[in-house]
Every structure is written in structure tokens, then in C-alpha cells.
FIVOMAR-441734 format. One line per 5 residues: number of its first residue (from 1); their letters; for each residue x, y, z of C-alpha. Coordinates in pm, whole numbers, plus 50000, padded with zeros to 5 digits. Example, Ala and Ser with C-alpha at 12.3 -4.5 7.8 and 13.67 -1.06 7.14 Angstrom:
2
1) AS) 51230,49550,50780  51367,49894,50714;
END
This chain:
910
1) MSLQM) 38832,23181,69679  38844,23222,70054  39045,23527,70149  39035,23432,70516  39251,23125,70453;
6) ILVNR) 39537,23336,70314  39572,23620,70562  39531,23642,70936  39334,23916,71103  39293,24119,70776;
11) EKELD) 38931,24046,70687  38816,24406,70725  39091,24546,70500  39028,24284,70232  38658,24367,70236;
16) LLASA) 38735,24735,70176  38956,24650,69881  38693,24414,69745  38435,24697,69769  38671,24931,69584;
21) LTECA) 38704,24671,69308  38327,24647,69285  38302,25025,69239  38576,25011,68978  38389,24740,68789;
26) AGRSK) 38081,24968,68797  38276,25239,68611  38397,25457,68894  38777,25484,68920  38925,25479,69264;
31) TVVVE) 39259,25538,69440  39334,25333,69753  39630,25396,69987  39714,25111,70228  39922,25251,70515;
36) GGVGC) 40107,25058,70782  40435,25005,70957  40723,24822,70797  40665,24447,70804  40299,24477,70898;
41) GKSEL) 40184,24281,70594  40109,24553,70336  40281,24367,70055  40113,24041,70149  39775,24213,70161;
46) LETFA) 39838,24373,69819  39947,24043,69665  39645,23863,69808  39413,24130,69671  39585,24119,69330;
51) EYATV) 39518,23745,69311  39159,23805,69419  39116,24075,69151  39261,23845,68887  39013,23572,68980;
56) RGAVV) 38734,23830,68947  38842,23905,68589  39042,24225,68646  39366,24304,68468  39632,24354,68732;
61) LRAVG) 39948,24558,68673  40216,24544,68941  40512,24772,69028  40741,24819,69326  40907,25139,69443;
66) MRSTD) 41281,25101,69510  41516,25373,69630  41808,25203,69461  41656,25295,69123  41676,25671,69175;
71) AQPFA) 41900,25696,68870  41602,25578,68655  41339,25848,68704  41055,25652,68538  41122,25312,68697;
76) VLRQL) 40771,25254,68837  40593,25371,68522  40821,25160,68303  40739,24848,68513  40370,24909,68445;
81) ADQTG) 40415,24999,68077  40616,24685,68011  40314,24482,68123  40094,24666,67868  40345,24628,67586;
86) QGGPD) 40413,25004,67576  40768,25008,67723  41041,25164,67512  41408,25079,67459  41534,25391,67639;
91) PTRPP) 41508,25344,68020  41561,25717,68079  41242,25815,67890  40890,25727,68003  40635,25565,67775;
96) TEHDF) 40443,25830,67591  40140,25946,67784  39915,25895,67485  40024,25534,67426  40004,25435,67797;
101) LAALH) 39664,25606,67834  39538,25435,67521  39656,25100,67651  39470,25149,67980  39152,25249,67791;
106) RMAAT) 39171,24939,67574  39214,24711,67878  38945,24889,68084  38699,24853,67801  38689,24477,67846;
111) SPVVV) 38763,24440,68219  38853,24642,68526  39219,24745,68550  39395,24730,68890  39732,24908,68917;
116) CVDDA) 39921,24792,69229  40224,24995,69341  40398,24850,69647  40623,25068,69867  40506,25393,69711;
121) QDGDI) 40720,25591,69955  41025,25457,69769  40884,25515,69418  41039,25769,69186  40875,26110,69181;
126) RSLHH) 40800,26135,68807  40629,25798,68788  40403,25875,69084  40311,26217,68939  40216,26054,68605;
131) LLQLA) 39996,25796,68781  39820,26060,68989  39754,26266,68676  39606,25961,68506  39382,25896,68807;
136) GRLRS) 39251,26252,68782  39180,26227,68408  39020,25881,68410  38752,25926,68676  38490,25736,68482;
141) ARLLL) 38718,25457,68369  38721,25116,68530  39058,25188,68690  39166,25109,69047  39501,25240,69174;
146) VFTDS) 39625,25070,69493  39935,25207,69666  40103,25071,69981  40275,25333,70192  40488,25289,70503;
151) LHLPH) 40340,25484,70787  40539,25787,70906  40823,25734,70657  40887,26030,70424  40844,26021,70045;
156) QDPLI) 41113,26141,69811  40871,26425,69732  40676,26528,70044  40384,26645,69823  40322,26296,69691;
161) KTELL) 40171,26181,70020  39930,26473,70013  39842,26418,69648  39769,26051,69709  39500,26140,69959;
166) RQSNS) 39373,26463,69791  39187,26271,69525  38812,26290,69578  38775,25925,69489  39052,25810,69724;
171) LRIRL) 39031,25563,70012  39279,25536,70298  39318,25200,70472  39524,25191,70794  39684,24848,70840;
176) GPLTE) 39745,24812,71213  39926,24535,71401  39763,24199,71456  39545,24169,71763  39612,23902,72025;
181) QGTAE) 39347,23695,71848  39540,23736,71524  39859,23632,71703  39678,23322,71832  39565,23237,71477;
186) LLAAH) 39919,23277,71346  40041,23056,71630  39790,22789,71536  39908,22805,71175  40257,22716,71304;
191) DGDPR) 40126,22414,71498  40134,22598,71828  39868,22598,72098  39646,22906,72056  39463,22819,72380;
196) DPALV) 39768,22901,72593  39704,23264,72700  40051,23310,72851  40221,23195,72530  40000,23412,72312;
201) ARLHS) 40060,23714,72535  40437,23660,72530  40448,23628,72153  40226,23932,72111  40446,24135,72349;
206) IGAGN) 40771,24055,72165  40632,24058,71811  40397,24353,71871  40151,24214,71619  40397,24260,71331;
211) PLLLR) 40346,23952,71106  40707,23961,70985  40845,23966,71337  40594,23711,71463  40673,23463,71189;
216) ALLEE) 41046,23500,71255  40986,23457,71628  40777,23145,71574  41028,22992,71335  41316,23056,71574;
221) CLVTG) 41170,22998,71918  40851,22791,71905  40903,22445,72054  40627,22191,71997  40594,21820,72041;
226) AGTPS) 40334,21547,72025  40129,21551,72341  40323,21840,72494  40221,22204,72523  40389,22464,72306;
231) ACGEP) 40657,22689,72451  40847,22992,72330  41218,23004,72396  41433,23314,72410  41531,23464,72074;
236) LVGGL) 41907,23465,72029  42141,23741,71922  42164,23720,71544  41870,23478,71526  41573,23495,71292;
241) YGQAV) 41388,23741,71513  41688,23972,71537  41742,23950,71162  41377,24040,71105  41419,24347,71323;
246) LACLY) 41726,24440,71119  41525,24398,70798  41262,24638,70932  41530,24893,71012  41693,24869,70669;
251) RSGSV) 41355,24890,70493  41267,25197,70697  41546,25403,70544  41889,25531,70638  41770,25775,70906;
256) ALEVG) 41560,25509,71076  41861,25277,71068  42074,25542,71238  41803,25589,71501  41801,25213,71559;
261) HALAV) 42180,25211,71596  42169,25493,71849  41894,25328,72054  42071,24993,72048  42380,25160,72194;
266) LGDAG) 42190,25372,72449  41983,25080,72575  41745,25166,72856  41882,25521,72876  41755,25611,72527;
271) TPGLV) 41535,25919,72487  41445,26118,72174  41657,26409,72296  41965,26193,72355  41922,26028,72013;
276) ARMLD) 41908,26370,71847  42228,26478,72025  42403,26151,71942  42320,26179,71573  42363,26558,71558;
281) QPAAP) 42024,26591,71384  41710,26794,71449  41453,26626,71667  41155,26659,71426  41264,26419,71147;
286) LDQNL) 41393,26178,71408  41052,26177,71577  40895,26079,71247  41129,25781,71221  41067,25686,71583;
291) HALRA) 40694,25676,71508  40761,25456,71207  40965,25208,71410  40701,25199,71682  40432,25136,71421;
296) AGVLD) 40642,24850,71288  40659,24694,71635  41038,24726,71645  41034,24969,71938  40831,25004,72253;
301) GTRFR) 40872,25372,72327  41246,25416,72276  41350,25059,72359  41373,24748,72149  41111,24496,72251;
306) HRSAA) 41369,24228,72329  41732,24255,72432  41837,24013,72157  41709,24260,71896  41917,24545,72039;
311) ATVEA) 42223,24318,72058  42170,24202,71699  42145,24561,71575  42458,24659,71767  42650,24357,71635;
316) DMAPA) 42550,24452,71278  42735,24783,71296  43087,24824,71167  43333,24818,71462  43445,25176,71407;
321) RRTAL) 43083,25294,71392  42997,25105,71708  43295,25245,71899  43218,25600,71784  42855,25570,71895;
326) HRKAA) 42952,25438,72239  43192,25727,72291  42926,25970,72172  42674,25807,72407  42911,25849,72701;
331) AVLYA) 42955,26216,72614  42584,26296,72579  42503,26107,72900  42775,26297,73085  42639,26626,72951;
336) AGADS) 42290,26522,73060  42410,26451,73415  42366,26073,73402  42514,25855,73676  42869,25729,73645;
341) PAIAR) 42791,25357,73587  42578,25441,73282  42862,25649,73136  43124,25388,73225  42942,25109,73042;
346) HLLAA) 42979,25298,72714  43344,25377,72782  43404,25008,72849  43227,24916,72526  43448,25163,72339;
351) QRAVE) 43756,25049,72535  43886,25402,72535  43893,25682,72790  44128,25976,72743  43942,26280,72873;
356) PWELI) 43975,26367,73245  43597,26342,73294  43603,25993,73145  43863,25872,73395  43668,26027,73682;
361) ALRNA) 43348,25859,73561  43522,25521,73550  43657,25551,73903  43324,25674,74041  43145,25391,73863;
366) AEDAL) 43382,25140,74022  43298,25264,74370  42925,25257,74294  42959,24902,74166  43135,24791,74483;
371) GQDDA) 42842,24923,74681  42626,24685,74475  42873,24394,74514  42948,24401,74141  43322,24352,74172;
376) KFAVD) 43373,24241,73813  43232,24568,73676  43440,24763,73927  43757,24583,73821  43678,24642,73453;
381) CLELA) 43631,25016,73516  43951,25048,73717  44154,24850,73465  44039,25073,73179  44111,25384,73386;
386) HDSGS) 44456,25251,73469  44539,25156,73110  44405,25485,72969  44556,25727,73217  44873,25921,73141;
391) DESQR) 44949,26052,73491  45181,25794,73651  45090,25884,74009  44721,25836,73927  44798,25504,73760;
396) IEIKM) 44976,25384,74073  44685,25495,74289  44440,25310,74066  44660,25001,74067  44660,25008,74448;
401) RLALV) 44283,25022,74447  44269,24739,74194  44486,24520,74414  44241,24570,74701  43921,24532,74497;
406) MWRTN) 44040,24214,74328  44036,24045,74667  43665,24016,74600  43704,23814,74283  44042,23644,74311;
411) PAAAE) 44302,23716,74582  44563,23518,74390  44515,23725,74075  44531,24044,74281  44865,23929,74413;
416) YQHLP) 45046,23831,74095  44890,24094,73868  44935,24404,74081  45176,24359,74370  45491,24324,74151;
421) GLLAA) 45420,24656,73980  45352,24829,74312  45673,24692,74462  45866,24816,74159  45708,25161,74202;
426) MRAGM) 45806,25161,74570  46167,25068,74493  46176,25343,74231  46069,25594,74495  45737,25666,74326;
431) LSSDG) 45506,25601,74623  45390,25868,74865  45388,25805,75239  45019,25718,75222  45090,25487,74930;
436) LVMLG) 45363,25312,75129  45126,25252,75420  44859,25112,75186  45112,24889,75012  45227,24764,75352;
441) KLLVA) 44872,24668,75438  44824,24489,75108  45146,24293,75150  45058,24192,75503  44711,24093,75385;
446) HGRIE) 44873,23856,75138  45108,23727,75407  45417,23860,75224  45581,23966,75546  45938,24014,75426;
451) EALEV) 45831,24264,75162  45598,24428,75414  45896,24481,75643  46082,24638,75351  45793,24884,75314;
456) IARCG) 45805,24960,75686  46177,25029,75663  46114,25273,75378  45846,25448,75581  46112,25520,75842;
461) IDAPA) 46083,25572,76214  45971,25931,76163  45680,25837,75939  45341,25972,76043  45172,25756,76302;
466) TAPES) 44912,25520,76161  44634,25446,76404  44477,25101,76425  44174,25034,76207  43862,25206,76335;
471) GIHPY) 43683,24995,76593  43969,24750,76639  44129,24706,76978  44503,24790,76968  44596,24438,77077;
476) ISSLW) 44409,24288,76784  44548,24545,76543  44903,24483,76648  44859,24107,76657  44757,24086,76295;
481) ARYGF) 45003,24350,76186  45251,24076,76265  45063,23776,76142  44873,23830,75825  44612,24103,75807;
486) PAVMF) 44634,24470,75710  44668,24659,76036  45026,24785,76033  45068,25059,76291  45332,25284,76440;
491) PEEVR) 45214,25390,76788  45348,25719,76916  45455,25575,77249  45691,25331,77078  45898,25577,76879;
496) ATVPP) 46111,25697,77165  46211,25341,77247  46324,25256,76896  46700,25289,76841  46807,25525,76562;
501) APDPA) 46960,25244,76356  46956,24866,76372  47251,24668,76491  47460,24569,76189  47503,24225,76340;
506) DERVP) 47128,24171,76357  47022,23931,76082  46663,24047,76089  46511,24247,75806  46543,24627,75844;
511) GVHLL) 46236,24766,76013  46185,24461,76232  46275,24654,76548  45987,24891,76496  45743,24612,76424;
516) QRSAE) 45865,24402,76715  45856,24684,76970  45506,24777,76861  45386,24423,76910  45567,24364,77239;
521) SLLLG) 45425,24680,77392  45068,24611,77278  45019,24244,77200  45198,24087,77492  45073,24350,77733;
526) GGGDD) 44714,24234,77695  44535,23917,77791  44320,23681,77586  44000,23795,77756  44078,24150,77651;
531) WAASA) 44130,24046,77289  43820,23829,77284  43594,24096,77431  43725,24356,77186  43696,24117,76894;
536) ESFLK) 43336,24019,76968  43236,24380,77028  43379,24469,76689  43222,24174,76507  42877,24267,76637;
541) VATLT) 42888,24602,76457  43125,24535,76167  42999,24539,75808  43187,24341,75547  43352,24583,75304;
546) DAMLG) 43686,24592,75126  43832,24800,75408  43680,24578,75680  43785,24243,75537  44119,24253,75715;
551) PVGSA) 43988,24374,76051  43712,24113,76051  43968,23843,75980  44183,23989,76257  43899,23968,76504;
556) LKALL) 43825,23606,76407  44182,23500,76464  44197,23699,76786  43906,23488,76913  44080,23173,76797;
561) YADRV) 44409,23252,76972  44227,23368,77283  44085,23011,77302  43733,23129,77215  43714,22869,76943;
566) EEAAA) 43339,22814,76936  43276,23187,76909  43536,23213,76631  43366,22929,76442  43022,23091,76473;
571) WCARA) 43137,23436,76358  43342,23287,76075  43039,23089,75954  42837,23410,75950  43102,23594,75750;
576) LDEST) 43130,23304,75506  42754,23287,75463  42737,23660,75392  43021,23634,75139  42839,23348,74968;
581) RRDIP) 42505,23530,74970  42666,23836,74817  42854,23616,74566  43202,23747,74648  43434,23452,74576;
586) GWQAV) 43753,23615,74704  43602,23674,75046  43460,23323,75043  43813,23191,74991  43946,23400,75283;
591) FATTQ) 43679,23294,75530  43666,22932,75412  44041,22911,75476  43993,23059,75822  43710,22813,75878;
596) GLIAL) 43948,22531,75785  44202,22659,76037  43935,22671,76309  43812,22320,76221  44169,22192,76241;
601) RQGRL) 44202,22347,76585  43878,22176,76694  43996,21839,76569  43732,21830,76291  43982,21706,76036;
606) EDAIT) 43744,21615,75753  43564,21948,75796  43897,22129,75773  43968,21960,75439  43618,22040,75311;
611) SVERA) 43654,22408,75403  43992,22442,75234  43870,22266,74921  43580,22512,74914  43826,22800,74939;
616) LAVVP) 44028,22667,74648  43719,22593,74440  43601,22954,74431  43940,23095,74333  43996,23009,73965;
621) ERNGS) 44356,23134,73936  44597,23048,74214  44928,22938,74063  45214,23081,74264  44990,23255,74515;
626) VLVCG) 45083,23256,74881  44714,23187,74946  44780,22832,74827  45078,22811,75060  44842,22861,75356;
631) TTAIL) 44577,22619,75231  44841,22357,75149  44963,22374,75508  44614,22313,75648  44553,22021,75413;
636) AVAYT) 44890,21860,75488  44833,21873,75865  44476,21740,75836  44581,21452,75611  44871,21367,75841;
641) ELGRY) 44648,21358,76150  44400,21140,75960  44679,20899,75870  44638,20967,75499  45008,21002,75446;
646) DDAAR) 44999,20967,75065  44761,21263,75041  44976,21463,75281  45287,21380,75080  45121,21505,74762;
651) QISQP) 45054,21839,74929  45412,21898,75042  45576,21757,74730  45430,22019,74496  45669,22271,74335;
656) VPEAW) 45723,22565,74569  45718,22914,74410  45987,23155,74524  45725,23400,74655  45629,23150,74925;
661) FKSVH) 45968,23180,75092  45898,23542,75187  45547,23478,75312  45426,23426,75665  45232,23131,75527;
666) WLGYL) 45566,22967,75454  45607,22916,75827  45281,22723,75838  45394,22520,75537  45724,22434,75708;
671) RARGF) 45537,22334,76023  45305,22108,75819  45601,21949,75644  45785,21898,75972  45469,21754,76125;
676) FHLAT) 45447,21506,75835  45814,21407,75873  45766,21352,76245  45454,21140,76188  45638,20924,75933;
681) DRPLA) 45934,20864,76169  46183,21112,76024  46245,21329,76332  46571,21484,76204  46406,21607,75884;
686) ALADF) 46120,21741,76095  46364,21911,76331  46530,22091,76040  46195,22236,75934  46102,22349,76287;
691) LKIGK) 46440,22513,76346  46408,22692,76012  46073,22828,76130  46244,22963,76442  46515,23132,76239;
696) LAGRW) 46268,23300,76002  46035,23397,76286  46321,23564,76467  46436,23738,76152  46086,23873,76090;
701) GIDHP) 46021,23968,76451  45728,23733,76502  45887,23471,76726  45603,23437,76971  45413,23110,77037;
706) MLVSW) 45078,23282,76974  45192,23368,76626  45437,23094,76532  45460,22746,76679  45796,22575,76654;
711) RTEAA) 45962,22531,76995  45731,22260,77126  45755,22072,76798  46133,22102,76795  46144,21979,77156;
716) ECWLR) 45938,21674,77057  46186,21601,76776  46480,21621,77017  46300,21386,77252  46230,21146,76965;
721) VGEPV) 46602,21124,76882  46697,21081,77249  46830,21431,77323  46637,21555,77631  46896,21823,77707;
726) QAAEV) 46848,21977,77364  46474,21949,77409  46489,22133,77741  46708,22400,77589  46476,22475,77299;
731) LSPQP) 46175,22470,77528  46324,22688,77804  46233,23032,77652  45863,22951,77682  45788,22783,78018;
736) SEKFP) 45420,22720,78078  45403,22991,78345  45447,23260,78075  45099,23206,77933  44843,23276,78205;
741) GSGRI) 44579,23374,77949  44626,23106,77684  44520,22758,77781  44626,22600,77453  44983,22725,77456;
746) RGITL) 45011,22644,77824  44866,22297,77773  45102,22205,77488  45399,22339,77681  45296,22143,77992;
751) RLEAA) 45284,21822,77789  45640,21873,77672  45756,21980,78021  45605,21657,78153  45818,21456,77911;
756) LAPLS) 46127,21624,78058  46012,21599,78422  46073,21312,78666  45819,21030,78640  45653,21122,78969;
761) RRPEL) 45568,21473,78842  45443,21372,78499  45082,21281,78589  45019,21615,78756  45169,21813,78465;
766) LRRSV) 44974,21608,78211  44648,21638,78402  44691,22014,78399  44778,21993,78029  44458,21797,77955;
771) EDLHS) 44246,22048,78147  44398,22344,77965  44366,22182,77624  44012,22066,77695  43906,22416,77801;
776) SCDRL) 44070,22568,77492  43883,22324,77262  44198,22169,77116  44071,21813,77119  44355,21648,76933;
781) EAAKA) 44622,21800,77156  44414,21696,77456  44403,21340,77321  44782,21341,77279  44824,21460,77637;
786) LADLR) 44587,21185,77754  44792,20928,77561  45105,21053,77739  44914,21041,78069  44826,20677,77997;
791) DAYQE) 45195,20604,77942  45290,20781,78266  45037,20584,78473  45154,20259,78316  45513,20335,78409;
796) LGDPM) 45398,20417,78764  45217,20083,78788  44863,20229,78801  44674,20031,78535  44328,20156,78630;
801) RAELA) 44412,20524,78580  44611,20433,78272  44304,20262,78125  44081,20558,78202  44324,20797,78030;
806) RRRAW) 44357,20560,77735  43981,20539,77689  43938,20913,77686  44225,20949,77437  44080,20679,77210;
811) HIARE) 43732,20828,77211  43859,21173,77113  44092,21033,76848  43811,20824,76701  43572,21122,76689;
816) CGAEP) 43836,21330,76515  43925,21053,76273  44291,21058,76382  44374,20699,76291  44742,20700,76396;
821) LCRRV) 44648,20821,76745  44360,20568,76757  44607,20289,76685  44838,20412,76955  44568,20390,77223;
826) APGRR) 44342,20127,77059  44125,19934,77313  44030,19568,77306  43693,19506,77143  43401,19368,77346;
831) EAPVP) 43030,19356,77275  42811,19557,77512  42451,19483,77605  42193,19679,77407  42025,19944,77626;
836) REDTT) 41650,19945,77649  41433,20254,77607  41265,20349,77931  41319,20615,78192  41492,20946,78255;
841) PAAAA) 41802,20956,78478  41598,21072,78777  41341,20797,78735  41611,20536,78682  41768,20625,79016;
846) AEPAA) 41461,20488,79196  41469,20152,79016  41530,19839,79225  41865,19667,79205  41901,19470,78884;
851) EPGGE) 41983,19107,78867  42326,19005,78731  42327,18981,78353  42025,19212,78299  41996,19476,78027;
856) LTRAE) 42116,19833,78091  41849,20100,78113  41882,20417,77908  41996,20611,78216  42250,20344,78311;
861) HRVAS) 42381,20336,77955  42437,20714,77955  42628,20703,78282  42830,20396,78180  42920,20549,77841;
866) LAAYG) 43058,20865,78002  43243,20661,78262  43397,20445,77990  43502,20765,77817  43697,20851,78132;
871) RTNRE) 43473,21114,78289  43475,21146,78666  43157,21100,78869  43132,21475,78922  43177,21546,78551;
876) ISEQL) 42903,21292,78471  42667,21449,78726  42722,21795,78576  42669,21675,78221  42351,21473,78295;
881) YITVS) 42213,21712,78560  42190,21441,78829  42357,21407,79166  42690,21236,79227  42505,20985,79447;
886) TVEQH) 42276,20894,79157  42581,20843,78933  42731,20605,79190  42406,20408,79214  42387,20372,78835;
891) LTRVY) 42747,20254,78817  42689,19997,79093  42403,19845,78894  42605,19861,78570  42895,19672,78730;
896) RKLRI) 42655,19402,78853  42483,19364,78514  42810,19353,78320  42974,19126,78585  43272,19356,78629;
901) TRRHQ) 43424,19508,78942  43627,19810,78826  43570,20122,78619  43842,20048,78367  43668,19722,78277;
906) LPMDL) 43375,19908,78118  43353,19808,77748  43450,20076,77498  43155,19977,77276  42927,20162,77517;
END
């Protein structure tokens, strides 16, 4: 019989047992102890040897030690005696020594006798003592005693282990783990590829050479297929590998099981000292069990070899036991001076924290987690601290922090989960002055301006002055105090100018005087260049944190409203990229929404929709949030400009939550709805929306064109219904001369002033409007002004200038995708000659005059395209870096080749 075919990597041990049997057959009794870790194959080795001995003619008697049979003191001996026919009817009394000895003599006289006792460490004391006495008395008999003993695990009688090895004729065999070669052989036996060194190494690392664990691992994770290499997947929690680890723990005894439980809970923080403190046991016996579990391949040091094993062991515990161990782990880690996150993880697992040090650890862990951009862990810590705390003022403070931190994961959830409770605490008088200021910032950050004004009123005029955010220019700080970011301030110089009480007839919310005076003295006293310079200086040094989210957003919008649109787009893209890289979805939503607003301003309508959809995609919960109010407004305007009126209608026909009515974003929603009504020829409905914006803006103290646009839109509605006097009246508070630093506001106002001006003045006003809007990067508004300029020239009987204005308007509208505006100024279609590839503009200038009907050169095509677009000769020369004279020469040749005589006849297809 080939022993090698049965076992893997155990040839040496089998040879030693075979030699012992040979000595036994020669008349020399022998005692063999096979030691090894749990699951290392001792039982399999013993069974294989028993079969081998039987084939060689030996009589084999088998018994197994079992701790569950402690109530039967002669259990092992009775198992053996039953096989000799000497067992008695009384299980509490052993077979008589004389009868059992006589039976062994009779059997040994005809053949060797092999007594196999598996798991001797669990055998009953009396049986083992009887067997050892027999071994001492039968030295010349053909008797071989073979015991298997789990390494490092204690016997019920500590002297047994010594007695087993004290015999002069004893042999000790240490059964170690399989080598990598043995692992490869076992892999081959399971149809794996033993020639894959990476696979063999991985299996050997996880299974540690323990045959039980390796077989479970192979059964669970080995993936093989015809013609494909083997692979080892990840063992799952509760899978065969995890169950095998559990079996090793249970077979190692109750103390070893407790050690395994403690280490599973402690995870990477486990040390022998911490385990001893967790279990309230001396270190020495625990060390013995740690050695046993290492020998079994269950542990590597004080860690399980795979996370699924630790998770399986933890899941196997009773819930109460698991909770108690996690609380105990938190306590011993705290006593050992561990860091707060390690302590907090156990408190979270236990879902309980009542001691003051536990609450402190949770809050400290939250701040540490935020430094690592782990917002979910921070929120979990703060929520447990909030729910476990008994001090109401501390709970409010934690809730305030939660509302800010949840901006990282979900601004909408932060709003509806925490702001209602904070507002209730404010109205109950439970917030300190600092708490009121923080709540004001949170409300403004969410755009809930009416409630923010309520907070300001409760702060009172005599509240301590709150300086602008560090590094933020006062103009920027004040601007976004009024428009949607947390920078509420009460400058000292304003207090003396604020009346002691508001006028009872004033419909505005209490506190609006203070907010308005602050903004008028700071915001309107500065110019756009000042804001832009301050904003860019700040953005160059700002780091995105929870506290800096608002100021960074403030600076971005300051650039946008100072007409530094390209700079705003670049800085916003950087902030969005950083938020994405750091995987902070709430910030991604904020900056993607801002990016959509910037794209809308630039006339990139499809990009605006894409950005807003990205913002909504990363925020899983948004029902009822004012964040959606702002994104809905951007989408509705973009769809309307694109001519996708059904999509726009779907945006503004959604149910409107009550919270939106008190939000600054509601003004943007009303503007989008009015814009849609105006585009679909319902000017009176649009007018109602724009006038409502004006009323709310006045009530909230933010009626300034830089913050809220409604007067120009309302004027356009009045003009549409044939009421120029009403249009002039609504437009009169903001003449174009009031905005020396804002080209966009000035340009839009000039366009409306032109509609009210005599025909002779319109072209000049509209040309100025186009220049201002072009310089402020508002392409769509510039195209609208060009369309009006076309109409003015037509009425004046100047078709050539009208055509040039129309072409420029059509080009811009087409690039933006604004189909309604394209249709308004649509050109006639005409095929243009295909340009040929040849020279640079400078080289083309030296070319001889072309014959009529010839092809345009590349240089001529560039000049003709810009001229068809409506650019002047000087503008073309500046853009192509050629002289005005060269432009004129190119155009002369273009006219000849295309057989036209005037600029406005240039085909739009160029």
C-alpha cells in the first residue's frame, strides 16, 4: 500500500510510525506522541497509520478523547475494552485491570497490538493513567501506543503530558504545517495548477499549511476551467474557510475560543496584553492558547490570516457577547492611550456611548476622519454622540456640526435632517449667541434666506460683531451674506446707522435693515475689479475644508458677477476636480451647480445641463431640498434657451415644497418660470413672476441687479404687451450709468433702454450693449442685443449693417444651440467654395490677384469667415495677427472669386 498516495507532505512522519511498528513487532513496546496544531492532520495521519498497521497484520484498537464525556471517567479505556470484548455493563466502572491486561497479552501473542488514542488532551484522566501504567508494565510486549496531542493546549491533568513523554521507550513526532511544496501537491489534488507560484504562495499564506484550512479554502475559492489557469477568489464571511477557522477555535477549547473572539473584535489593534485585559485573565494561560492558534495556522501573530475569518468569528458570537466585547475593547484601548478613531469604531459597533470619555472620543474621531476625507465615518461618530448624549446644549452643538459635515455627503439630507431641529431650538431660546451666528451661516449656505433673517433679528443689533471669513475681502463676504453663502457679518461701522427699531409699515422681514445697510456700505461701495482681485488672491491660497466651502463658493461667484467669467470657470473646475478626487459628493454637487451657472452665463447651454445633472447624480437624497430649487432653475432656463420647451415645462411643473418659498433659490426659480412663459408667448404670466421676484427681493433686502435680476425682464414683458411707459417706470431705478464696473448689467440695461429710446438713438445704445456683453462673456445676451441691432438697422433702412448684425447674432446663437434665437435671425442658405490648403495669412497677402470663380485660399477663407460673422476689418486683423491692409486685400480677392460686391453678401456657410 502506498502511503504517499493518501497523505500530502507527511512521508517522514509515516516512516517514523512505520519504524515504531517494526520495533513493536520485534517485541519492544513503544509509546508515540504525535503533536501538532488543531487541524494540522493528526487524526488523518493516525487513521492512515492504523490502516497501514492493519494491512501489516497488527491488531488496532481505536479511541478518541472527548471533553463532553467528563462525566464518564473511564470513557477512553471503555472504548478500547469494548473492542477486546472486556467492556462491562456499568459505564462508571473501568474494565478490570487483570482482564484488560490478559486480553492485550492474548492479542499480542499472535500479532502486534496498536492502541490509537486521538485527541489525548481531551481524554479522561483515569483512562490515560491506566494506559500509561500498562505501557510501563508491558515493555517487552508487542504493544504500540500512539497518542495524538494538540500542541500547546493543556490536558485535563497537566502531569499527563509529562508522563506521556517520560517513558524511556517513547517517541515524540512534531507534525508541522505543510510546506509550500505540500500546498502545491494539495492544489494539484484539487485540479488546480501547482506550477503557478503566485497561486501557491497565496494559498499557503492564507491557509498557513493547515490541511483543514487549505481544503476549505480550495473548496470555497478555487476556480478552474478547461484550458484556463487556476485562480483563487476571496473567501467570504461565513464561507467554508471561515467555518474551518471557527472549527479550529472550538476544537482548541473554551479559552482559545474566547481569545479568538477578543482578537476578532480588536482587529489590527490586538496584542496579548490587550486580550488579557479584555478577558480579565492572566497573560500566561492566554499565551499558551495564542501559541496553539498560531500553530494551527489560524493566527499570524495576533491577527487572523484573512479578514473574512475575523468577520466570521465575530458574526458567530451572540449579539450581547459581541456588544460587551466591543465596549470592553473601547475601554481597554482608551486606557492604553489609543487614538480616538480606534476607540470610536468599537463604540459604533456597540452602538452605545454613555461615559463622558466615550462622547469625547467620538467627537475627536469625527474631526480626525474629516482630515482624512472620511465623511461617512465622521457622520456616524457624530450621530452616535448626539443620540447618546444627555446634555441638551451639547446635543445642539453636535447637531450643528452634523449639519455642516453632512454637506460633504449630502447637502439635501443635511438640510431636512438637521435644520428643522436647530430652528426649533432657536425658537425655544436654546441657542447661544455663537450658536445663532453658526445657524445663520448654515441657513444662508442652504439659501434659506427668510429663516436666516429671522436668526439675524434674534441676534439683535447689539450682538457681537462677526468679522468676515478669514482671507475674504469684505465686499465678497457681504455679497454672499446676501446671496447664498455663509458669511453673515455685522460690521462695527454700520451699527450707528441702524435705527433702533424697524418701521412698522415696512413689509420686510425683521433684521433686513441691518443686512441691507451692511451690504450697501460694503458691497455697493466696491467695484468689480476689487472683488475679482480679492477673490483670485483668496482662491490661490484657499484649501477646501468644511469651513472654506462657503468662502470658496463666494469667491467663485464674485468672479462671475465681476464679469471674470473665464477665471470663474477655471477655478470652479479646479474645485470640482479636487472634490471628485477626494470623493466628497456634497462638494461635487455644490461646485457642479456653480459650474452649470457659469456655463449658462457663457451660453454653453448643453454644458450647463450636463453640469447640473452631475450635481444631482451625486446627491442621492434631494426631495424637498432647496438645492433642487436652484438646479431646477438652471435646467429650466437652459432648456428654454435651447427651444426644448417640453423639457423646460417638466422642470417648472414639478410639485413645489413649501421650503422653497423661503429660499433665495426661489427667486431663480421664479425667474426661470417667467423666462419660460415669456419664451412661449405668455408675457402677462411672465410679468407676474418677475414682479413677485421684485417684491420678495425688496422684502429680503437683496433688491440689487447683481444679486437678483427682475427689472429688465419685467420691462421686456411690459414692452411685449405694448406698455412702454410701464416698462420705462420699472427700468428707471437702474439706468445703465449706475453700473460702471459691471459690463453685463450695463449691457442688458442698455438693450432695454434702446427699446424705449427714439429710433435714431437705438443703434448707438445697442452697439454699446453688444460691446459690454461681449466683454463680459455673456454670449447669449450679446446675440439678443445683435438681433435687436439688426431690427434697428432695418427700420432705419440700412440693410448692409442689418445683415452684418444678423450674421453675428446667428453665429452666436448657433454655437450656443439657442434654436429660437437662430430661427429669429436665420440666414438664407448658400453653398460656399471649399478652401484649399496652402499658405499662411502673410504668405497669402503676396499672392497675385485671383481670377473670378477661383477657389478661396486658407488665408482668404479665414478672413471671409470672420467677415461673414460680422467682425470689422480691425477686429479681423487683431485676431489673425495681420495688418488691416492685408485684410482688405484678402476681402477684395474673396469678393472677386465669389462674384459679390458687398460684405453682407458673404455666404454664412463660410
